[in-house]
C-alpha positions in Angstrom: 15.0 -17.0 -22.5 12.8 -17.7 -25.6 9.5 -15.9 -25.7 6.4 -17.9 -26.7 4.8 -14.7 -27.9 7.1 -14.2 -30.9 7.9 -17.8 -31.8 4.4 -19.3 -31.4 3.1 -18.5 -35.0 6.3 -19.8 -36.6 6.2 -23.1 -34.6 2.5 -23.5 -35.5 3.2 -23.1 -39.3 6.0 -25.6 -39.2 4.1 -28.1 -37.1 1.1 -27.8 -39.5 3.3 -28.7 -42.5 4.9 -31.6 -40.6 1.6 -32.8 -39.4 0.1 -32.9 -42.9 3.1 -34.9 -44.2 2.8 -37.4 -41.3 -1.0 -37.7 -41.4 -1.4 -39.0 -44.9 0.6 -42.2 -44.4 -0.8 -42.5 -40.9 -4.4 -42.4 -42.2 -3.7 -45.0 -44.8 -1.9 -47.3 -42.3 -4.7 -46.8 -39.7 -7.3 -47.6 -42.3 -5.5 -50.8 -43.4 -5.0 -51.9 -39.7 -8.6 -51.2 -38.9 -9.8 -53.3 -41.9 -7.6 -56.2 -40.9 -8.9 -56.1 -37.4 -12.5 -56.0 -38.5 -11.9 -58.9 -40.9 -10.1 -60.9 -38.3 -12.9 -60.2 -35.7 -15.7 -61.2 -38.1 -13.8 -64.4 -39.2 -12.6 -65.5 -35.8 -15.7 -64.9 -33.7 -19.2 -66.2 -34.1 -22.1 -63.9 -33.0 -23.1 -66.3 -30.3 -24.5 -63.6 -28.0 -25.2 -59.9 -27.8 -22.5 -59.5 -25.1 -19.8 -61.0 -27.3 -20.8 -58.8 -30.2 -20.1 -55.7 -28.0 -16.6 -57.0 -27.0 -13.0 -55.7 -27.4 -13.3 -54.3 -30.9 -15.8 -51.6 -29.9 -13.6 -50.7 -26.9 -10.5 -50.5 -29.2 -12.3 -48.1 -31.6 -13.3 -45.8 -28.7 -9.7 -45.9 -27.2 -8.1 -45.1 -30.6 -10.4 -42.1 -31.2 -8.4 -38.8 -31.4 -9.3 -35.1 -31.5 -6.5 -33.0 -33.0 -6.2 -29.4 -31.8 -5.5 -28.4 -35.4 -6.9 -30.3 -38.3 -7.1 -30.6 -42.1 -10.9 -30.7 -41.9 -12.9 -28.1 -43.9 -13.2 -24.6 -42.6 -15.9 -24.3 -39.9 -15.1 -27.8 -38.6 -11.5 -27.2 -37.5 -11.0 -27.7 -33.8 -14.6 -26.9 -32.9 -14.7 -29.3 -30.0 -14.4 -28.2 -26.4 -11.0 -29.7 -25.8 -9.4 -27.9 -28.8 -11.1 -24.6 -27.8 -9.9 -24.8 -24.2 -6.3 -25.6 -25.4 -6.3 -22.6 -27.8 -7.6 -20.3 -25.1 -4.9 -21.5 -22.7 -2.2 -20.9 -25.2 -3.5 -17.4 -25.9 -3.6 -16.6 -22.1 -0.1 -17.9 -21.7 1.1 -15.5 -24.4 -0.6 -12.6 -22.6 0.9 -13.6 -19.2 4.4 -13.9 -20.5 4.1 -10.5 -22.2 2.9 -8.9 -19.0 5.8 -10.4 -17.0 8.3 -9.0 -19.5 6.6 -5.6 -19.4 6.5 -5.2 -15.6 10.1 -6.2 -15.3 11.1 -3.7 -17.9 9.0 -1.0 -16.2 10.7 -1.5 -12.8 14.1 -1.4 -14.4 13.3 1.8 -16.3 11.9 3.5 -13.2 15.1 3.1 -11.2 13.0 2.9 -8.0 13.3 0.6 -5.1 10.0 -1.3 -5.1 10.8 -3.1 -1.8 11.1 -6.5 -3.4 14.1 -8.6 -4.4 12.2 -10.7 -7.0 11.7 -8.0 -9.6 11.9 -10.5 -12.5 9.2 -13.1 -13.2 10.4 -16.6 -14.1 8.2 -17.7 -17.0 10.4 -20.7 -18.1 8.0 -23.3 -16.7 5.0 -21.7 -18.3 6.7 -21.5 -21.7 7.7 -25.1 -21.5 4.1 -26.2 -20.6 2.7 -24.1 -23.4 5.1 -25.7 -25.9 4.0 -29.2 -24.7 0.4 -28.3 -25.1 1.0 -26.8 -28.6 2.8 -30.0 -29.6 -0.1 -32.2 -28.3 -2.4 -31.7 -31.2 -1.8 -35.3 -32.4 -2.3 -36.8 -29.0 -5.5 -38.8 -28.1 -8.2 -36.3 -26.9 -8.3 -37.6 -23.3 -4.6 -36.6 -22.8 -4.9 -33.0 -23.9 -6.9 -31.6 -20.9 -4.1 -32.5 -18.5 -1.7 -30.4 -20.6 -4.2 -27.6 -20.7 -4.7 -27.7 -16.9 -0.9 -27.5 -16.4 -0.7 -24.3 -18.5 -3.7 -22.8 -16.7 -2.2 -23.4 -13.3 1.2 -21.9 -14.3 -0.6 -18.8 -15.8 -2.3 -18.2 -12.4 1.1 -18.3 -10.7 2.8 -15.9 -13.2 -0.2 -13.5 -13.1 -0.1 -13.4 -9.3 3.6 -12.5 -9.3 3.1 -9.9 -12.0 0.2 -8.3 -10.1 2.3 -8.1 -6.9 5.2 -6.4 -8.8 2.9 -4.0 -10.5 1.3 -3.0 -7.2 4.7 -2.4 -5.6 5.9 -0.3 -8.6 2.7 1.8 -8.4 3.3 2.4 -4.7 6.9 3.4 -5.2 5.9 5.8 -8.0 3.3 7.4 -5.7 5.8 7.8 -2.8 8.3 9.4 -5.1 5.7 11.9 -6.4 4.8 12.8 -2.8 8.4 13.3 -1.8 9.1 15.5 -4.8 6.0 17.6 -4.0 7.2 18.1 -0.4 10.7 19.0 -1.6 9.3 21.5 -4.1 7.1 23.1 -1.4 10.1 23.4 0.9 12.3 25.1 -1.8 9.5 27.5 -2.7 9.0 28.4 1.0 12.8 29.0 1.3 12.8 31.2 -1.7 9.8 33.2 -0.4 11.4 33.6 3.0 14.6 34.8 1.4 12.8 37.3 -0.8 10.9 38.6 2.2 14.1 39.0 4.2 15.7 40.9 1.3 12.7 43.2 1.1 12.8 43.9 4.8 16.4 45.0 4.6 15.7 47.4 1.8 12.6 49.0 3.4 13.0 52.1 5.6 12.8 51.5 9.4 9.5 52.1 11.0 10.9 54.7 13.4 12.6 57.0 10.9 11.4 60.6 10.9 11.1 62.5 7.7 10.4 59.4 5.6 8.3 60.3 2.6 7.7 56.7 1.4 4.1 55.9 0.8 4.4 52.2 1.4 3.2 50.7 4.7 5.9 49.9 7.3 7.1 46.4 7.9 4.8 44.7 10.5 5.9 44.4 14.0 5.0 41.0 15.6 4.0 41.4 19.1 4.6 38.6 21.5 1.6 36.4 21.8 1.9 36.1 25.5 0.6 32.5 25.4 2.6 29.9 27.2 3.0 26.3 26.0 0.7 25.1 28.9 -1.9 27.7 27.9 -1.8 26.7 24.3 -2.2 23.0 25.2 -5.2 23.9 27.3 -6.7 25.6 24.3 -6.0 22.6 22.2 -7.5 20.2 24.7 -10.8 22.1 24.6 -10.8 22.2 20.8 -10.2 18.5 20.1 -13.5 17.7 21.9 -15.3 19.1 18.8 -13.6 16.4 16.7 -14.6 13.6 19.0 -11.0 12.9 20.0 -10.0 11.7 23.5 -7.0 11.9 25.7 -5.0 9.4 23.6 -5.3 11.7 20.6 -4.4 14.7 22.7 -1.2 12.9 23.9 -0.2 12.4 20.3 -1.0 16.1 19.5 1.2 17.2 22.4 4.1 15.1 21.2 3.7 16.2 17.5 3.7 19.9 18.2 6.3 19.7 20.9 8.6 18.3 18.2 7.5 20.9 15.6 7.5 24.1 17.6 7.6 23.5 21.4 4.1 24.9 21.3 5.6 28.4 20.6 3.2 30.7 18.7 6.1 32.7 17.2 8.2 29.6 16.2 9.7 30.3 12.7 11.8 27.8 10.7 14.2 30.0 8.7 15.2 27.1 6.5 11.7 26.1 5.3 9.6 29.1 6.2 7.3 27.0 8.4 5.6 29.1 11.1 3.6 28.9 14.3 2.6 26.1 16.7 1.6 23.7 13.9 4.5 24.9 11.7 2.3 25.7 8.7 4.2 25.8 5.4 3.9 28.6 4.5 2.6 30.2 7.6 0.1 32.4 5.6 -2.0 29.3 5.1 -3.3 29.9 8.6 -5.0 33.1 7.5 -8.0 30.9 6.6 -8.6 30.5 10.3 -8.1 34.1 11.2 -6.4 37.4 10.3 -4.4 37.2 13.5 -2.7 33.9 12.6 0.8 35.3 13.2 0.2 35.9 16.9 -2.9 34.1 18.1 -2.3 30.6 19.5 -6.0 29.8 19.2 -6.1 30.7 15.5 -3.1 28.6 14.8 -4.4 25.6 16.8 -7.8 25.8 15.0 -6.1 25.7 11.6 -3.7 23.0 12.7 -6.4 20.7 14.0 -8.4 21.1 10.7 -5.3 20.3 8.7 -4.6 17.1 10.7 -8.2 16.0 10.5 -8.3 16.5 6.7 -5.0 14.9 5.9 -4.3 12.2 8.5 -7.7 11.7 10.2 -6.4 12.0 13.8 -3.4 13.5 15.7 -2.1 10.0 16.2 -2.1 9.4 12.5 -0.1 12.6 12.0 2.3 11.7 14.8 2.9 8.3 13.3 3.6 9.8 9.9 6.0 12.3 11.5 7.9 9.6 13.3 8.2 7.6 10.0 9.4 10.3 7.6 10.3 13.3 9.9 7.5 15.6 8.8 3.7 15.7 8.7 
């Protein structure tokens, strides 16, 4: 596919040379023809009335008037009319649109991402053809040029719309990839931390050993929270009222945390390191809601509701995201 961006300057130089060579004999021929017509008109018609004096000769002169897009006129007068200006602006805009189409197609191919669209290449053939017709129309009568300019402008709008759609899809795919990579990184870090914690626990002396002279604190013993799933849900129902959420949001919350932890205060995912009723990752995040985050259902629920509100807006928003991608 030939690009108008790279070939336009060469075509214009060649066309300028060809135009100059054609214009000289054309100007002479036109001058001779005009003189013959004027002589014939003066000889053959008598100025019998003002209406006859303003007859076909004046109309012919108006119809034969041309406005070239490029011209051999002195500097400062070249293509200064509105028709020429509009044509040049349309050609420049066409170059920009074609370049943008090429760039977005290349960017999608380089990313290797699925942007969710089959039409990842922009067809600019029609626009290039229309631009070439307009560029070649500099010797046409002025009234014919705006139609060519309008064709180019309409095709530019179509190409730009396609390019904008592809660019938006690519940006969304890039953002999604970044989010997935961040989640995977967090998961791996949590797994590494959990493994390190388990290794340290194996190496530390047991809390019941007598005669131990170690000065380090013994490993913590997690007491059972003693809070049933029904009791935890009752706590949550009371807390969501402070967020202005109703029964519909509570139903989503029940489904979400049922999937995550079965509403178990001591639920621990050994693979990821997630902990507690809301499965905070890592569980130590919940310390911002209380020092007893490891065993207190109310502390865990308080942190979890704040997390949901800040990230998803509502429990139903979090539940929808979890159903879509498997996590929230």
